Chimera marker file (.cmm) of the C-alpha trace (Angstrom):
<marker_set name="trace">
<marker id="1" x="102.176" y="-35.324" z="80.899" r="1" g="1" b="0" radius="0.5"/>
<marker id="2" x="102.232" y="-34.376" z="77.549" r="1" g="1" b="0" radius="0.5"/>
<marker id="3" x="102.484" y="-36.907" z="75.018" r="1" g="1" b="0" radius="0.5"/>
<marker id="4" x="103.617" y="-36.628" z="71.620" r="1" g="1" b="0" radius="0.5"/>
<marker id="5" x="101.011" y="-35.979" z="68.604" r="1" g="1" b="0" radius="0.5"/>
<marker id="6" x="101.108" y="-38.452" z="65.745" r="1" g="1" b="0" radius="0.5"/>
<marker id="7" x="99.005" y="-39.501" z="62.506" r="1" g="1" b="0" radius="0.5"/>
<marker id="8" x="98.722" y="-43.191" z="64.584" r="1" g="1" b="0" radius="0.5"/>
<marker id="9" x="97.124" y="-41.572" z="67.630" r="1" g="1" b="0" radius="0.5"/>
<marker id="10" x="94.164" y="-39.931" z="68.978" r="1" g="1" b="0" radius="0.5"/>
<marker id="11" x="94.463" y="-37.322" z="70.672" r="1" g="1" b="0" radius="0.5"/>
<marker id="12" x="90.614" y="-37.862" z="72.613" r="1" g="1" b="0" radius="0.5"/>
<marker id="13" x="88.928" y="-40.605" z="73.969" r="1" g="1" b="0" radius="0.5"/>
<marker id="14" x="85.545" y="-38.752" z="73.249" r="1" g="1" b="0" radius="0.5"/>
<marker id="15" x="83.538" y="-41.955" z="72.212" r="1" g="1" b="0" radius="0.5"/>
<marker id="16" x="80.766" y="-39.764" z="69.713" r="1" g="1" b="0" radius="0.5"/>
<marker id="17" x="83.619" y="-39.935" z="67.022" r="1" g="1" b="0" radius="0.5"/>
<marker id="18" x="82.527" y="-43.144" z="66.423" r="1" g="1" b="0" radius="0.5"/>
<marker id="19" x="79.223" y="-41.801" z="65.087" r="1" g="1" b="0" radius="0.5"/>
<marker id="20" x="81.200" y="-39.740" z="62.337" r="1" g="1" b="0" radius="0.5"/>
<marker id="21" x="83.617" y="-42.109" z="61.574" r="1" g="1" b="0" radius="0.5"/>
<marker id="22" x="80.239" y="-44.455" z="61.038" r="1" g="1" b="0" radius="0.5"/>
<marker id="23" x="79.022" y="-42.015" z="58.447" r="1" g="1" b="0" radius="0.5"/>
<marker id="24" x="81.893" y="-41.180" z="56.716" r="1" g="1" b="0" radius="0.5"/>
<marker id="25" x="82.915" y="-45.000" z="56.438" r="1" g="1" b="0" radius="0.5"/>
<marker id="26" x="80.064" y="-46.569" z="55.841" r="1" g="1" b="0" radius="0.5"/>
<marker id="27" x="79.772" y="-43.798" z="52.645" r="1" g="1" b="0" radius="0.5"/>
<marker id="28" x="82.870" y="-44.097" z="51.109" r="1" g="1" b="0" radius="0.5"/>
<marker id="29" x="82.595" y="-48.168" z="51.565" r="1" g="1" b="0" radius="0.5"/>
<marker id="30" x="79.540" y="-48.283" z="49.597" r="1" g="1" b="0" radius="0.5"/>
<marker id="31" x="80.413" y="-45.344" z="47.301" r="1" g="1" b="0" radius="0.5"/>
<marker id="32" x="83.428" y="-48.034" z="46.475" r="1" g="1" b="0" radius="0.5"/>
<marker id="33" x="81.325" y="-51.115" z="45.975" r="1" g="1" b="0" radius="0.5"/>
<marker id="34" x="79.015" y="-49.349" z="43.611" r="1" g="1" b="0" radius="0.5"/>
<marker id="35" x="82.461" y="-48.490" z="41.225" r="1" g="1" b="0" radius="0.5"/>
<marker id="36" x="82.330" y="-51.986" z="40.912" r="1" g="1" b="0" radius="0.5"/>
<marker id="37" x="78.989" y="-52.917" z="40.626" r="1" g="1" b="0" radius="0.5"/>
<marker id="38" x="77.131" y="-49.826" z="38.716" r="1" g="1" b="0" radius="0.5"/>
<marker id="39" x="78.460" y="-48.469" z="35.507" r="1" g="1" b="0" radius="0.5"/>
<marker id="40" x="76.490" y="-45.498" z="36.343" r="1" g="1" b="0" radius="0.5"/>
<marker id="41" x="77.840" y="-44.734" z="39.191" r="1" g="1" b="0" radius="0.5"/>
<marker id="42" x="81.652" y="-46.029" z="37.943" r="1" g="1" b="0" radius="0.5"/>
<marker id="43" x="83.010" y="-46.610" z="34.439" r="1" g="1" b="0" radius="0.5"/>
<marker id="44" x="79.967" y="-44.681" z="32.820" r="1" g="1" b="0" radius="0.5"/>
<marker id="45" x="80.607" y="-41.866" z="35.209" r="1" g="1" b="0" radius="0.5"/>
<marker id="46" x="83.491" y="-41.422" z="34.550" r="1" g="1" b="0" radius="0.5"/>
<marker id="47" x="83.651" y="-41.909" z="31.139" r="1" g="1" b="0" radius="0.5"/>
<marker id="48" x="81.434" y="-38.970" z="31.051" r="1" g="1" b="0" radius="0.5"/>
<marker id="49" x="83.540" y="-36.211" z="32.957" r="1" g="1" b="0" radius="0.5"/>
<marker id="50" x="86.557" y="-36.952" z="31.617" r="1" g="1" b="0" radius="0.5"/>
<marker id="51" x="88.869" y="-39.070" z="33.451" r="1" g="1" b="0" radius="0.5"/>
<marker id="52" x="91.284" y="-40.436" z="31.130" r="1" g="1" b="0" radius="0.5"/>
<marker id="53" x="91.539" y="-44.320" z="31.392" r="1" g="1" b="0" radius="0.5"/>
<marker id="54" x="87.911" y="-44.658" z="32.963" r="1" g="1" b="0" radius="0.5"/>
<marker id="55" x="87.838" y="-48.366" z="33.364" r="1" g="1" b="0" radius="0.5"/>
<marker id="56" x="91.269" y="-47.979" z="35.746" r="1" g="1" b="0" radius="0.5"/>
<marker id="57" x="90.114" y="-44.730" z="37.595" r="1" g="1" b="0" radius="0.5"/>
<marker id="58" x="87.152" y="-45.892" z="38.602" r="1" g="1" b="0" radius="0.5"/>
<marker id="59" x="88.057" y="-49.192" z="39.745" r="1" g="1" b="0" radius="0.5"/>
<marker id="60" x="91.034" y="-47.563" z="41.801" r="1" g="1" b="0" radius="0.5"/>
<marker id="61" x="89.174" y="-45.029" z="42.887" r="1" g="1" b="0" radius="0.5"/>
<marker id="62" x="86.584" y="-47.356" z="44.076" r="1" g="1" b="0" radius="0.5"/>
<marker id="63" x="89.570" y="-49.669" z="45.809" r="1" g="1" b="0" radius="0.5"/>
<marker id="64" x="90.489" y="-46.447" z="47.283" r="1" g="1" b="0" radius="0.5"/>
<marker id="65" x="87.264" y="-45.761" z="48.985" r="1" g="1" b="0" radius="0.5"/>
<marker id="66" x="86.644" y="-49.284" z="49.950" r="1" g="1" b="0" radius="0.5"/>
<marker id="67" x="89.748" y="-49.910" z="51.858" r="1" g="1" b="0" radius="0.5"/>
<marker id="68" x="89.792" y="-46.436" z="53.773" r="1" g="1" b="0" radius="0.5"/>
<marker id="69" x="86.155" y="-46.354" z="54.359" r="1" g="1" b="0" radius="0.5"/>
<marker id="70" x="86.368" y="-49.597" z="56.193" r="1" g="1" b="0" radius="0.5"/>
<marker id="71" x="89.612" y="-48.562" z="57.327" r="1" g="1" b="0" radius="0.5"/>
<marker id="72" x="87.802" y="-44.890" z="59.220" r="1" g="1" b="0" radius="0.5"/>
<marker id="73" x="84.651" y="-47.666" z="59.982" r="1" g="1" b="0" radius="0.5"/>
<marker id="74" x="86.732" y="-49.181" z="62.332" r="1" g="1" b="0" radius="0.5"/>
<marker id="75" x="89.034" y="-46.490" z="63.378" r="1" g="1" b="0" radius="0.5"/>
<marker id="76" x="92.505" y="-47.897" z="62.402" r="1" g="1" b="0" radius="0.5"/>
<marker id="77" x="94.917" y="-45.620" z="60.976" r="1" g="1" b="0" radius="0.5"/>
<marker id="78" x="92.151" y="-42.879" z="60.947" r="1" g="1" b="0" radius="0.5"/>
<marker id="79" x="94.106" y="-40.616" z="60.589" r="1" g="1" b="0" radius="0.5"/>
<marker id="80" x="96.194" y="-41.883" z="57.372" r="1" g="1" b="0" radius="0.5"/>
<marker id="81" x="93.201" y="-43.363" z="55.732" r="1" g="1" b="0" radius="0.5"/>
<marker id="82" x="91.062" y="-40.131" z="55.591" r="1" g="1" b="0" radius="0.5"/>
<marker id="83" x="93.599" y="-38.345" z="53.684" r="1" g="1" b="0" radius="0.5"/>
<marker id="84" x="93.120" y="-40.815" z="50.326" r="1" g="1" b="0" radius="0.5"/>
<marker id="85" x="89.475" y="-40.195" z="51.061" r="1" g="1" b="0" radius="0.5"/>
<marker id="86" x="89.707" y="-36.307" z="51.236" r="1" g="1" b="0" radius="0.5"/>
<marker id="87" x="91.514" y="-36.187" z="48.158" r="1" g="1" b="0" radius="0.5"/>
<marker id="88" x="88.892" y="-38.210" z="46.563" r="1" g="1" b="0" radius="0.5"/>
<marker id="89" x="86.319" y="-36.096" z="47.806" r="1" g="1" b="0" radius="0.5"/>
<marker id="90" x="87.850" y="-32.911" z="46.653" r="1" g="1" b="0" radius="0.5"/>
<marker id="91" x="88.610" y="-34.700" z="42.942" r="1" g="1" b="0" radius="0.5"/>
<marker id="92" x="84.878" y="-34.730" z="43.153" r="1" g="1" b="0" radius="0.5"/>
<marker id="93" x="83.874" y="-31.871" z="43.947" r="1" g="1" b="0" radius="0.5"/>
<marker id="94" x="86.249" y="-30.242" z="41.248" r="1" g="1" b="0" radius="0.5"/>
<marker id="95" x="85.231" y="-32.957" z="38.255" r="1" g="1" b="0" radius="0.5"/>
<marker id="96" x="81.533" y="-32.483" z="39.056" r="1" g="1" b="0" radius="0.5"/>
<marker id="97" x="80.298" y="-29.763" z="41.799" r="1" g="1" b="0" radius="0.5"/>
<marker id="98" x="82.602" y="-27.131" z="40.122" r="1" g="1" b="0" radius="0.5"/>
<marker id="99" x="81.321" y="-27.276" z="36.353" r="1" g="1" b="0" radius="0.5"/>
<marker id="100" x="77.882" y="-26.510" z="37.604" r="1" g="1" b="0" radius="0.5"/>
<marker id="101" x="78.716" y="-22.862" z="38.166" r="1" g="1" b="0" radius="0.5"/>
<marker id="102" x="78.886" y="-22.875" z="34.384" r="1" g="1" b="0" radius="0.5"/>
<marker id="103" x="75.991" y="-24.664" z="33.029" r="1" g="1" b="0" radius="0.5"/>
<marker id="104" x="72.752" y="-22.702" z="31.615" r="1" g="1" b="0" radius="0.5"/>
<marker id="105" x="70.069" y="-22.981" z="34.191" r="1" g="1" b="0" radius="0.5"/>
<marker id="106" x="72.354" y="-24.235" z="37.260" r="1" g="1" b="0" radius="0.5"/>
<marker id="107" x="74.618" y="-21.819" z="38.954" r="1" g="1" b="0" radius="0.5"/>
<marker id="108" x="75.563" y="-21.258" z="42.414" r="1" g="1" b="0" radius="0.5"/>
<marker id="109" x="72.623" y="-22.058" z="44.459" r="1" g="1" b="0" radius="0.5"/>
<marker id="110" x="72.119" y="-25.123" z="42.618" r="1" g="1" b="0" radius="0.5"/>
<marker id="111" x="75.446" y="-26.086" z="43.137" r="1" g="1" b="0" radius="0.5"/>
<marker id="112" x="75.539" y="-25.625" z="46.668" r="1" g="1" b="0" radius="0.5"/>
<marker id="113" x="72.487" y="-27.585" z="47.057" r="1" g="1" b="0" radius="0.5"/>
<marker id="114" x="74.068" y="-30.620" z="45.428" r="1" g="1" b="0" radius="0.5"/>
<marker id="115" x="77.500" y="-29.839" z="46.807" r="1" g="1" b="0" radius="0.5"/>
<marker id="116" x="75.895" y="-30.474" z="50.703" r="1" g="1" b="0" radius="0.5"/>
<marker id="117" x="76.963" y="-33.853" z="51.530" r="1" g="1" b="0" radius="0.5"/>
<marker id="118" x="80.048" y="-33.978" z="49.415" r="1" g="1" b="0" radius="0.5"/>
<marker id="119" x="80.612" y="-30.500" z="51.958" r="1" g="1" b="0" radius="0.5"/>
<marker id="120" x="79.488" y="-32.056" z="54.970" r="1" g="1" b="0" radius="0.5"/>
<marker id="121" x="82.394" y="-35.363" z="53.728" r="1" g="1" b="0" radius="0.5"/>
<marker id="122" x="84.935" y="-32.902" z="53.282" r="1" g="1" b="0" radius="0.5"/>
<marker id="123" x="84.305" y="-31.051" z="56.851" r="1" g="1" b="0" radius="0.5"/>
<marker id="124" x="84.133" y="-34.542" z="58.464" r="1" g="1" b="0" radius="0.5"/>
<marker id="125" x="87.434" y="-35.623" z="57.047" r="1" g="1" b="0" radius="0.5"/>
<marker id="126" x="89.009" y="-33.083" z="58.055" r="1" g="1" b="0" radius="0.5"/>
<marker id="127" x="87.644" y="-33.402" z="61.953" r="1" g="1" b="0" radius="0.5"/>
<marker id="128" x="88.950" y="-37.412" z="61.998" r="1" g="1" b="0" radius="0.5"/>
<marker id="129" x="92.314" y="-35.816" z="60.772" r="1" g="1" b="0" radius="0.5"/>
<marker id="130" x="92.588" y="-33.627" z="63.194" r="1" g="1" b="0" radius="0.5"/>
<marker id="131" x="90.770" y="-35.426" z="65.682" r="1" g="1" b="0" radius="0.5"/>
<marker id="132" x="91.991" y="-39.470" z="65.056" r="1" g="1" b="0" radius="0.5"/>
<marker id="133" x="89.478" y="-41.932" z="65.151" r="1" g="1" b="0" radius="0.5"/>
<marker id="134" x="88.643" y="-41.374" z="69.445" r="1" g="1" b="0" radius="0.5"/>
<marker id="135" x="87.710" y="-43.638" z="72.557" r="1" g="1" b="0" radius="0.5"/>
<marker id="136" x="85.609" y="-46.431" z="70.445" r="1" g="1" b="0" radius="0.5"/>
<marker id="137" x="88.563" y="-47.402" z="68.178" r="1" g="1" b="0" radius="0.5"/>
<marker id="138" x="90.937" y="-50.140" z="67.088" r="1" g="1" b="0" radius="0.5"/>
<marker id="139" x="93.786" y="-46.830" z="67.005" r="1" g="1" b="0" radius="0.5"/>
<marker id="140" x="92.808" y="-46.089" z="70.589" r="1" g="1" b="0" radius="0.5"/>
<marker id="141" x="93.011" y="-50.066" z="71.676" r="1" g="1" b="0" radius="0.5"/>
<marker id="142" x="96.430" y="-50.407" z="69.678" r="1" g="1" b="0" radius="0.5"/>
<marker id="143" x="97.963" y="-47.706" z="69.982" r="1" g="1" b="0" radius="0.5"/>
<marker id="144" x="96.227" y="-47.183" z="73.654" r="1" g="1" b="0" radius="0.5"/>
<marker id="145" x="95.619" y="-43.876" z="75.300" r="1" g="1" b="0" radius="0.5"/>
<marker id="146" x="95.625" y="-42.634" z="78.743" r="1" g="1" b="0" radius="0.5"/>
<marker id="147" x="92.446" y="-41.128" z="80.683" r="1" g="1" b="0" radius="0.5"/>
<marker id="148" x="90.619" y="-38.270" z="79.132" r="1" g="1" b="0" radius="0.5"/>
<marker id="149" x="92.099" y="-35.205" z="80.845" r="1" g="1" b="0" radius="0.5"/>
<marker id="150" x="89.705" y="-31.671" z="80.413" r="1" g="1" b="0" radius="0.5"/>
<marker id="151" x="92.918" y="-29.199" z="78.410" r="1" g="1" b="0" radius="0.5"/>
<marker id="152" x="91.983" y="-32.148" z="75.438" r="1" g="1" b="0" radius="0.5"/>
<marker id="153" x="88.302" y="-31.166" z="75.697" r="1" g="1" b="0" radius="0.5"/>
<marker id="154" x="88.564" y="-27.801" z="75.462" r="1" g="1" b="0" radius="0.5"/>
<marker id="155" x="91.768" y="-27.482" z="72.694" r="1" g="1" b="0" radius="0.5"/>
<link id1="1" id2="2" r="1" g="1" b="0" radius="0.2"/>
<link id1="2" id2="3" r="1" g="1" b="0" radius="0.2"/>
<link id1="3" id2="4" r="1" g="1" b="0" radius="0.2"/>
<link id1="4" id2="5" r="1" g="1" b="0" radius="0.2"/>
<link id1="5" id2="6" r="1" g="1" b="0" radius="0.2"/>
<link id1="6" id2="7" r="1" g="1" b="0" radius="0.2"/>
<link id1="7" id2="8" r="1" g="1" b="0" radius="0.2"/>
<link id1="8" id2="9" r="1" g="1" b="0" radius="0.2"/>
<link id1="9" id2="10" r="1" g="1" b="0" radius="0.2"/>
<link id1="10" id2="11" r="1" g="1" b="0" radius="0.2"/>
<link id1="11" id2="12" r="1" g="1" b="0" radius="0.2"/>
<link id1="12" id2="13" r="1" g="1" b="0" radius="0.2"/>
<link id1="13" id2="14" r="1" g="1" b="0" radius="0.2"/>
<link id1="14" id2="15" r="1" g="1" b="0" radius="0.2"/>
<link id1="15" id2="16" r="1" g="1" b="0" radius="0.2"/>
<link id1="16" id2="17" r="1" g="1" b="0" radius="0.2"/>
<link id1="17" id2="18" r="1" g="1" b="0" radius="0.2"/>
<link id1="18" id2="19" r="1" g="1" b="0" radius="0.2"/>
<link id1="19" id2="20" r="1" g="1" b="0" radius="0.2"/>
<link id1="20" id2="21" r="1" g="1" b="0" radius="0.2"/>
<link id1="21" id2="22" r="1" g="1" b="0" radius="0.2"/>
<link id1="22" id2="23" r="1" g="1" b="0" radius="0.2"/>
<link id1="23" id2="24" r="1" g="1" b="0" radius="0.2"/>
<link id1="24" id2="25" r="1" g="1" b="0" radius="0.2"/>
<link id1="25" id2="26" r="1" g="1" b="0" radius="0.2"/>
<link id1="26" id2="27" r="1" g="1" b="0" radius="0.2"/>
<link id1="27" id2="28" r="1" g="1" b="0" radius="0.2"/>
<link id1="28" id2="29" r="1" g="1" b="0" radius="0.2"/>
<link id1="29" id2="30" r="1" g="1" b="0" radius="0.2"/>
<link id1="30" id2="31" r="1" g="1" b="0" radius="0.2"/>
<link id1="31" id2="32" r="1" g="1" b="0" radius="0.2"/>
<link id1="32" id2="33" r="1" g="1" b="0" radius="0.2"/>
<link id1="33" id2="34" r="1" g="1" b="0" radius="0.2"/>
<link id1="34" id2="35" r="1" g="1" b="0" radius="0.2"/>
<link id1="35" id2="36" r="1" g="1" b="0" radius="0.2"/>
<link id1="36" id2="37" r="1" g="1" b="0" radius="0.2"/>
<link id1="37" id2="38" r="1" g="1" b="0" radius="0.2"/>
<link id1="38" id2="39" r="1" g="1" b="0" radius="0.2"/>
<link id1="39" id2="40" r="1" g="1" b="0" radius="0.2"/>
<link id1="40" id2="41" r="1" g="1" b="0" radius="0.2"/>
<link id1="41" id2="42" r="1" g="1" b="0" radius="0.2"/>
<link id1="42" id2="43" r="1" g="1" b="0" radius="0.2"/>
<link id1="43" id2="44" r="1" g="1" b="0" radius="0.2"/>
<link id1="44" id2="45" r="1" g="1" b="0" radius="0.2"/>
<link id1="45" id2="46" r="1" g="1" b="0" radius="0.2"/>
<link id1="46" id2="47" r="1" g="1" b="0" radius="0.2"/>
<link id1="47" id2="48" r="1" g="1" b="0" radius="0.2"/>
<link id1="48" id2="49" r="1" g="1" b="0" radius="0.2"/>
<link id1="49" id2="50" r="1" g="1" b="0" radius="0.2"/>
<link id1="50" id2="51" r="1" g="1" b="0" radius="0.2"/>
<link id1="51" id2="52" r="1" g="1" b="0" radius="0.2"/>
<link id1="52" id2="53" r="1" g="1" b="0" radius="0.2"/>
<link id1="53" id2="54" r="1" g="1" b="0" radius="0.2"/>
<link id1="54" id2="55" r="1" g="1" b="0" radius="0.2"/>
<link id1="55" id2="56" r="1" g="1" b="0" radius="0.2"/>
<link id1="56" id2="57" r="1" g="1" b="0" radius="0.2"/>
<link id1="57" id2="58" r="1" g="1" b="0" radius="0.2"/>
<link id1="58" id2="59" r="1" g="1" b="0" radius="0.2"/>
<link id1="59" id2="60" r="1" g="1" b="0" radius="0.2"/>
<link id1="60" id2="61" r="1" g="1" b="0" radius="0.2"/>
<link id1="61" id2="62" r="1" g="1" b="0" radius="0.2"/>
<link id1="62" id2="63" r="1" g="1" b="0" radius="0.2"/>
<link id1="63" id2="64" r="1" g="1" b="0" radius="0.2"/>
<link id1="64" id2="65" r="1" g="1" b="0" radius="0.2"/>
<link id1="65" id2="66" r="1" g="1" b="0" radius="0.2"/>
<link id1="66" id2="67" r="1" g="1" b="0" radius="0.2"/>
<link id1="67" id2="68" r="1" g="1" b="0" radius="0.2"/>
<link id1="68" id2="69" r="1" g="1" b="0" radius="0.2"/>
<link id1="69" id2="70" r="1" g="1" b="0" radius="0.2"/>
<link id1="70" id2="71" r="1" g="1" b="0" radius="0.2"/>
<link id1="71" id2="72" r="1" g="1" b="0" radius="0.2"/>
<link id1="72" id2="73" r="1" g="1" b="0" radius="0.2"/>
<link id1="73" id2="74" r="1" g="1" b="0" radius="0.2"/>
<link id1="74" id2="75" r="1" g="1" b="0" radius="0.2"/>
<link id1="75" id2="76" r="1" g="1" b="0" radius="0.2"/>
<link id1="76" id2="77" r="1" g="1" b="0" radius="0.2"/>
<link id1="77" id2="78" r="1" g="1" b="0" radius="0.2"/>
<link id1="78" id2="79" r="1" g="1" b="0" radius="0.2"/>
<link id1="79" id2="80" r="1" g="1" b="0" radius="0.2"/>
<link id1="80" id2="81" r="1" g="1" b="0" radius="0.2"/>
<link id1="81" id2="82" r="1" g="1" b="0" radius="0.2"/>
<link id1="82" id2="83" r="1" g="1" b="0" radius="0.2"/>
<link id1="83" id2="84" r="1" g="1" b="0" radius="0.2"/>
<link id1="84" id2="85" r="1" g="1" b="0" radius="0.2"/>
<link id1="85" id2="86" r="1" g="1" b="0" radius="0.2"/>
<link id1="86" id2="87" r="1" g="1" b="0" radius="0.2"/>
<link id1="87" id2="88" r="1" g="1" b="0" radius="0.2"/>
<link id1="88" id2="89" r="1" g="1" b="0" radius="0.2"/>
<link id1="89" id2="90" r="1" g="1" b="0" radius="0.2"/>
<link id1="90" id2="91" r="1" g="1" b="0" radius="0.2"/>
<link id1="91" id2="92" r="1" g="1" b="0" radius="0.2"/>
<link id1="92" id2="93" r="1" g="1" b="0" radius="0.2"/>
<link id1="93" id2="94" r="1" g="1" b="0" radius="0.2"/>
<link id1="94" id2="95" r="1" g="1" b="0" radius="0.2"/>
<link id1="95" id2="96" r="1" g="1" b="0" radius="0.2"/>
<link id1="96" id2="97" r="1" g="1" b="0" radius="0.2"/>
<link id1="97" id2="98" r="1" g="1" b="0" radius="0.2"/>
<link id1="98" id2="99" r="1" g="1" b="0" radius="0.2"/>
<link id1="99" id2="100" r="1" g="1" b="0" radius="0.2"/>
<link id1="100" id2="101" r="1" g="1" b="0" radius="0.2"/>
<link id1="101" id2="102" r="1" g="1" b="0" radius="0.2"/>
<link id1="102" id2="103" r="1" g="1" b="0" radius="0.2"/>
<link id1="103" id2="104" r="1" g="1" b="0" radius="0.2"/>
<link id1="104" id2="105" r="1" g="1" b="0" radius="0.2"/>
<link id1="105" id2="106" r="1" g="1" b="0" radius="0.2"/>
<link id1="106" id2="107" r="1" g="1" b="0" radius="0.2"/>
<link id1="107" id2="108" r="1" g="1" b="0" radius="0.2"/>
<link id1="108" id2="109" r="1" g="1" b="0" radius="0.2"/>
<link id1="109" id2="110" r="1" g="1" b="0" radius="0.2"/>
<link id1="110" id2="111" r="1" g="1" b="0" radius="0.2"/>
<link id1="111" id2="112" r="1" g="1" b="0" radius="0.2"/>
<link id1="112" id2="113" r="1" g="1" b="0" radius="0.2"/>
<link id1="113" id2="114" r="1" g="1" b="0" radius="0.2"/>
<link id1="114" id2="115" r="1" g="1" b="0" radius="0.2"/>
<link id1="115" id2="116" r="1" g="1" b="0" radius="0.2"/>
<link id1="116" id2="117" r="1" g="1" b="0" radius="0.2"/>
<link id1="117" id2="118" r="1" g="1" b="0" radius="0.2"/>
<link id1="118" id2="119" r="1" g="1" b="0" radius="0.2"/>
<link id1="119" id2="120" r="1" g="1" b="0" radius="0.2"/>
<link id1="120" id2="121" r="1" g="1" b="0" radius="0.2"/>
<link id1="121" id2="122" r="1" g="1" b="0" radius="0.2"/>
<link id1="122" id2="123" r="1" g="1" b="0" radius="0.2"/>
<link id1="123" id2="124" r="1" g="1" b="0" radius="0.2"/>
<link id1="124" id2="125" r="1" g="1" b="0" radius="0.2"/>
<link id1="125" id2="126" r="1" g="1" b="0" radius="0.2"/>
<link id1="126" id2="127" r="1" g="1" b="0" radius="0.2"/>
<link id1="127" id2="128" r="1" g="1" b="0" radius="0.2"/>
<link id1="128" id2="129" r="1" g="1" b="0" radius="0.2"/>
<link id1="129" id2="130" r="1" g="1" b="0" radius="0.2"/>
<link id1="130" id2="131" r="1" g="1" b="0" radius="0.2"/>
<link id1="131" id2="132" r="1" g="1" b="0" radius="0.2"/>
<link id1="132" id2="133" r="1" g="1" b="0" radius="0.2"/>
<link id1="133" id2="134" r="1" g="1" b="0" radius="0.2"/>
<link id1="134" id2="135" r="1" g="1" b="0" radius="0.2"/>
<link id1="135" id2="136" r="1" g="1" b="0" radius="0.2"/>
<link id1="136" id2="137" r="1" g="1" b="0" radius="0.2"/>
<link id1="137" id2="138" r="1" g="1" b="0" radius="0.2"/>
<link id1="138" id2="139" r="1" g="1" b="0" radius="0.2"/>
<link id1="139" id2="140" r="1" g="1" b="0" radius="0.2"/>
<link id1="140" id2="141" r="1" g="1" b="0" radius="0.2"/>
<link id1="141" id2="142" r="1" g="1" b="0" radius="0.2"/>
<link id1="142" id2="143" r="1" g="1" b="0" radius="0.2"/>
<link id1="143" id2="144" r="1" g="1" b="0" radius="0.2"/>
<link id1="144" id2="145" r="1" g="1" b="0" radius="0.2"/>
<link id1="145" id2="146" r="1" g="1" b="0" radius="0.2"/>
<link id1="146" id2="147" r="1" g="1" b="0" radius="0.2"/>
<link id1="147" id2="148" r="1" g="1" b="0" radius="0.2"/>
<link id1="148" id2="149" r="1" g="1" b="0" radius="0.2"/>
<link id1="149" id2="150" r="1" g="1" b="0" radius="0.2"/>
<link id1="150" id2="151" r="1" g="1" b="0" radius="0.2"/>
<link id1="151" id2="152" r="1" g="1" b="0" radius="0.2"/>
<link id1="152" id2="153" r="1" g="1" b="0" radius="0.2"/>
<link id1="153" id2="154" r="1" g="1" b="0" radius="0.2"/>
<link id1="154" id2="155" r="1" g="1" b="0" radius="0.2"/>
</marker_set>
């Protein structure tokens, strides 16, 4: 029996998804805290990049990273929480990595090396948006899933 897919349920009972959630959740959570505690990661960095209202912007992004990072970590509304984080990471790539292509002495290979973590986070977020939180999550406990069937594994 096919169940309708939604942004609130997980299409997979795979338990290994927890490792991706832990990595993504902890990285965003800690980076969000740093935007409040370390001005070089927060306000000063946002000022240097050229964001308008860097105080507000740094703290707003920090709050999004803390809240959504925790939601991803525990697996609650994982798909929905991953969307703002994807916007944050794509903005970071556009404002800090892409400009490296045009800086003297940097260029493509410098940018590729510097952006590897951002790329991995982007792919991990796209993965979580695609498959959901998995079996070891609050999403699974609250919204429930039946036993895994072989068609879900091979899709």
